[in-house]
N, C-alpha and C positions, 0 to 999 in steps of 0.2 A: 504493500500500500504506500509506504513512504517514498519509494522510487517513483511510482506512478504519480504521486502527489507532487513531488519535486518537478517532474516533467510538466505537469499541468500548470503549476504556478510560474513556470519559466516562459509562458506564452507572451508574445508581444502585445496581445490584447488583455484588457483588465480581466482578472479572475476574482469573482466575489466568492469567498469561502464562508459558509455558515456552519459553525460548530454548534451542534444541537444534541438533545437527548430525547428519546421517545416519551419519557415520563414528564417532560417539561411543558407546562401550559403555555408560557410565552413563545416557546419554540413552535408549538402547533399554530399559534397566531401568525408566525412568520412565513409559514409554508405558502398560503395564498398570496401573500405580499411578494415573495420571491418569484412566484409564477407570473404575477402581473408585471413585475419589473422586467422579467425575461421577455414577455410579450412586447413591452414598450421598447426595449433596447435591442432586441433581436440578436443577431450574430456579433454585435459590437462588444458583447460581454459574455463570459462564461460563468455559470453559477455552479458551485460544487458544495454539496452538503456532506458533513462528516459527523457521524454518530460518535460522541465522545466515549460512550460505553464500549462500543465495538472497536474503536481505534484509540485506545487509552494512551499508547506511547506517543502517537502523533499529537494528541491533545496536550499531553505533558510537555512535549518539546516546544509548544507555543504557550505554555503556562496558562492554559485555559482554566480560569477560576469559576466562571459562571457561564451559563448558557441562556439564551443564544449569544454567541460572540461572533461578530461579523468582521471579516478582514478583506482588504483588497490588495491583490498582488499584481504586479506587472513586471515582466522580465526577471522574475525570481525575487523581486524586492517587495517587502510589505510597505504599502503606501498609506494605509489607514486601518484603524482597528477601533471597534466599539462593542460594548456589551449591551444587550437589551433590544427591545422591539423598536423598529423604525417604521414609519408610514411609507407607503409606496412613493409618494411625491418627494419625500425627504431623501429616500435612498436613490431614486432615479436622478435627482438633481446632483447629489453627491457623486454618483458614478459618471455623470456627464463630463466632469473635469478630468477624469482619468483616461478618456477615450483617445 
């Protein structure tokens, strides 16, 4: 998983990573928001979801303390990070600057 993840975040396009957990209420709220963001932004962004319980070592390597935690990567560099739920328009506006 880690090799595949590193390959994914090395994309020249922005990659939004959502660290989540199945048992997390706010994480469930993020799912339709992420789907809407993908519809709006199309192929200009890639969205990856990582279950922290299934991929504990990856979550630990990024020091994920709470879920959901969202991160934006481009060319392998983390450009932004925030924990908590965001609205569709907030997230879309934020992502526009990384295109």
